[in-house]
N, C-alpha and C positions, 0 to 999 in steps of 0.2 A: 505495500498500502502504499511506504512512507517514495520510491525509487517511480513509487507512476504518481504522485503529486509532485513531489522536484520537475522529472520529465514532465510533468502539466504549467506546470512555474516557469518553465526556463527560461521561454520569450521575454517576461516579465523581469525574473527575476537576474537573469543577466545583465539586461539595462542600469536598475539598480545597484547589484553590487560592485559592476563597472564602473559605475560613479564613485560611489563610495569606495571602491581599492584606490581612483586616482586620486584622490582626496587626500591618501594620507599612504601612499608606497612611497617608499627609499626616502628623500629626504624634501621633499615637498612641503611647502607648510599651508598648517590648514588655516588658511583664511578665508572673509568675508564673500573673497571673489566664488571660491570652492561650495564653501557652503549654499549659497546664493544657485550653483548650478546646480546640487544637489537637490534645494527645494524644488527646480523647475523641472526636474527629474520624475520629480516622485507626482508632479500638477499631472506632467504627460503621464503618465502611468496608473492615472485614476487613485491618488491615493487620497483627495479630495481635501481642502483648506483645512481641517480639522484637526485629521490627521497629521500633517504635514507641519501646521505650526507647532502642534505640539512638539516634532523631534524635534525640527530643527530650533523651535524654544529652550529645548533643552543642549541638544548639541551644542548651541553657545555658550549656555550657563558652564557644561563641561572644560570648553575651552579654557574656557574663564580662572576655573580651578584647575588648568590640566591634568581632567580626569582622563583627556583624547589627548592622547599619545601616537597611537600607531592602532592600525588594523581592528584589530581585536576587540578594541577599549571601543573603538566606533560603533562595531557592530555589535558591542553589547550594548549602549542606548539605545540603539536602531531596534536590535529584536524588544527589546524591555516598550518601549513603546506601546510595539504595534502590538505585542500581545497583552496588554494592556485593552486594546481599543477593541479587542473578541468580546461577543460574549456566548460564554457559558451555557450551552442549551440544560435548561433544568427536565428532572426526571417526570412527565408527564403521568399524574394518576389517574386512569381510567377505569371508568365504575364496570363492577362485576358481572358479569352474565352479555356484556357490552361488549360489541370491536370497537377496537382505536379506525375511528372514520377520518380519513385526511382527506381533505379538496382539495385538489391541483388547478390554479389558476396565473394567466398571464398571457400578454400579448402572443398576433401572431406570429410566429418564425422562432420562436427560442428554441423549441424542441421542445413544449410540453407533452407529446401522447406517447413518444422516445423515452423524456425520462421516465416517466407513468409507465411507461413497458421494462425497463434498469429496477426501478425500485422495486412492481410486483415480483419481479425475479429472485430481485437478493434476498427477500425475505423470504419468498417458498423456498430457495438457499438457506435461510437460517430454521427450518421446518415451519411456517405461521401457513396456517389456511389462508387463501386475502382473494376478496371478491374486485372485480375490475367494474366499474358501475362506463358505462359509454355514455357519460351525461354532453354529448356534444354530436348533436343530432344535424347539424347544421351542414358539414363534410365529412363524407360517406368515406372519402381517404384514411383520416381521422379514426372512423370504423374501423379502416380492416384493416389496419397498421396494430391498432388494439389488440383485434381476436387473431393478426398473427405473434401478436407478443402474450396470451392468454395459452394459446396452445403450448407453444415454444416455451414457458414456463412454466406453466399447469395449473395458473392460476383460473377462474370460473369467472367466465366476463360475463352481463345482465345488456342488457339491450332493445331496445322498440324504435325502430324510427320514425313508424306514422306519429307518436307522440313529441312533443312541447320539453326541454329539458328538466325541469321542472321532477313535471309529473314521473318522470322516468325513474330521476332517483328518487323520488318516492315510492314507488312501487320496486325498488331491487332493495330498499332502506327494510321492507313490508318483507323481506322475504329471507333478511337475517335475522329474524324473529321465530324461519322453520330453521331453521339450520345455520350453525355456530360457525362465525368465519374470525378468523381472529384479525385481520384488514381488511377495511372497503376502502381501494382508492376511488374517485370520484374524478372524474375528466371534462372538464368543462369546453368549453369552444375559445378560440384565443378569441382578443377582442380589446380596444384599442380602449390606452386608460383616459378618453378626453371622451369617450361616446356614452352621455349621457344616461342612456334606457340600456345600452350593452352594461354597464354595467351594474344600473337600479336590476339587473335580471339576477348579479349571485346575489343581491337581497334576497329578490326571491327565492332563490337554492338554497340559502343556509333558512331563513327562516321552514323549509319544505323537513330540510333535511333532522330541525329540530324538533319536527312533533311526532316524529318515527324513531327519534332518536336525541330527546329534552338535554344530554350531556355533548354529543354534539353539532357540531364537528368539533374531532378534539384537535387537530391539525389541521392550519389552512395554509397553503402553503404556495408563494409565491414563484416562481421561473422568472429568470433573470440572465439575460447573456451577456458574458463577460466584453461580449467587445461595446455593450448600446452606450458604456459610459456615464455620460449628465444623462444620460434619456433614459439608464433604467432607471436613475433613482428616482426620478418625477412617475416611470410607473412606479416602485415602491410608493412613493407617495396617497400618489390617487387610489390604489389598490388598499394599503393600508386604512388613511379613513373609514373606508368601505367598512370594511372588510374587521380590522385588527389585527395582522397575521399572527400569526406565531411563529414561522422561519421562511426562510429565502434555500432552494435549492440556485445555485447558481451554475450556469453552464457553457461550454464551449471556452476552459480554461486552457484547453492544449492549443487556441488555434489565436491567438491575441498576446501582444504585448503589454496589456492593462491591468491584469489582476489583479492591482492596488484596491477594486473592488471591490474584494470579500470585506477588507478591514474597514473599507469608504461607510460601505453598506450596515455594517453591524454597527459603527459608530456610530451613524447618523439615524439609522431609528432605535436604538441599543434592542435589537432582534436577532435573536442566533443564525449564523447558519448548518443549516439540517445537513444537508448536503452537499456534492461539486461532480461536478461536469466533470471529465478527463482524460476523454478520446469519446472512440465512435464504439468500440469495443458493448458485450453484451453488460460488460462485467465494471464494466469504466465508468459505473455513480460509486460513488463512495460517501461514506458518512463522516461526517463535517467532527473534527479534532483542530481543536484552537492551537494544541502543542505541537504535533507530528507536522502541521501547517507550518507552521512561522518555520520550526526548524529547518525544515525542508528548501522553505524560501533563502534561509541563510548559508545550506550546507554545503554548499563549494567553497562559498569565500573561507568556511571555516576547515576546511579541509586546506585550503593552500599556506 
């Protein structure tokens, strides 16, 4: 897992770590010009203003006190600031005899349906019984994808393309009262966060879920594409204001040099990252671990 994370973060890490190394390598003097260069690199990698300001402020303090004299000391400062920005996921208590209901939301193109399929695959490998609900009744391709994932992973799929999404979800949750599932993963149609009517439909879906299982949904997870930068933050703001998100799934980390979005979104919303997508393979959705993630980020420079 560590190596997968490290490989996925390679583009972001190299850009950031090379900047750190250049600041303090050899006889180079750590001066304001180099600190400003690091600040620019962080902002370009989507770490965000809050974390960037915090790190630069701490580096300047350590420069004054002469705590930073080499790469190791600078890395220690950087790593501490980044780790502190990550929100630790708390263990969720699920009522007895209730499945863990997860509502998956997001805009078009972030890899929502594929990610849900990978999540089902992960849970079934852990020995869980999983029901996938095809709540995207508008896009036939999405449902075909889910059917493939269900067959591949061994999950049960519930679908009815003749009904609206809320009705399908209501009926599906009714089935969980007849047969026990450990997890119910609910797919929803991709929607633009600035389209009011589509966003309001999600409120209706959440209400319908509660009618069948009052304690649910136990998790509402927003999938964001690491490549989307500031737009991903706007998506998070809109979805969170409507649904009170419980977590994020960040996809496509392997294809971007802007992986700083992980630290940025955690710091901004105080909501944990639940899973990260690090590749195209079936097993390339990983449970997020703050320590592993930060350590893998700095692994190459620590070895030097």
